[in-house]
N, C-alpha and C positions, 0 to 999 in steps of 0.2 A: 232484476226480478223483484216484484213487490211481495212482501210477506202478507199473508191473510191475517189481518188484525181484528176482523169481525165487522159487524154492521151496526149502524145507528138509524133508527126510524124516527122521523120528525115531520111536522107540517108547518107551513108558513101561512100567515094571514096578515094582509096589510089593509088597514082601514083608513082610507085617505081623509075622510072628514075629521077623524080624531088625530091623524098623524101618528098612528100606532102600528108598529110591526110586532106581531106575536109569533114566537117560535114555540111550538108545543113539542116537547121531547117526549116521545111515546115509550120507546124501549131501545135497548141495545141487545145484540145477540152474538154468540160465538166469539166473545172477546178473548184476547190472549191472556193467559194466567201471568200475573206479575208478582205474586207473593209466593213464598216457600210452601204455603198450604195448597197450592194448585188453583187458587182463586185470585180475585182482585177486589179492590174496594173502589169501584168506578163512580165517577160523576161526569156530567157533560158540561163543557164550557163553551159559551157562544160569545163571539166578539164581533161588534159592529165596526167595520173598517171603512176608511176613506183616505184615498191618496197614500196608501201604505201605512197609515197610522191607525192605531186602535182608539176609537172614540169612546166606546162603552163596552162593558163586559158583564155577563150574567152567568150564573151557574146553578145547576140542580143540586139536590141533596145527594149525599154519599150513600151508596148501597153497599153494605158490607158483605164480604165473602160470597161473591157471585160472579159468574161470567155471562149471565143473561138477565140483567137488571130491568125492571119495569119502573118507569118514572111517572108518566102522565102529568108532567109539570109544564106550566106556561112561563116562558121568559119574555118579558115585554120591554121593547125599546121605543122611545119616542123619536120618530123620524118625520120631520116636516115634509109635506107633500112635494115641495120644490127640491128637496134633497134626496128623495128616494132613488133617483136614477144615478146618484153619485156615490152610493154606499154599497158595500158588500158584506157578507156574513161568513165568518169562519166558525166551523163547529168541530170540536175535538172531544174525544173521550179520554179522560185522564184517570190514572190510578192515584188514589189519595195519598198513599205512603210510598 
């Protein structure tokens, strides 16, 4: 059985002429409390993967003491057009401390 850890809302945009993949992290909601205060200090980590290896990683700012953070932050990866079908993206919400 999977525990309900919350949701993360994001959008993806790939611009082939520039070879740029933009992940816009919008917000997260109903996150699990990880601190003794009953809140968390969440940030979102995005990793660009290929053949099981992490090529690049980006992360958002940390939002203190919240279970429903709003980010509206763009994480940009350079991905050449010929490589776009060979990469994947892993998105994780992490508690800072």
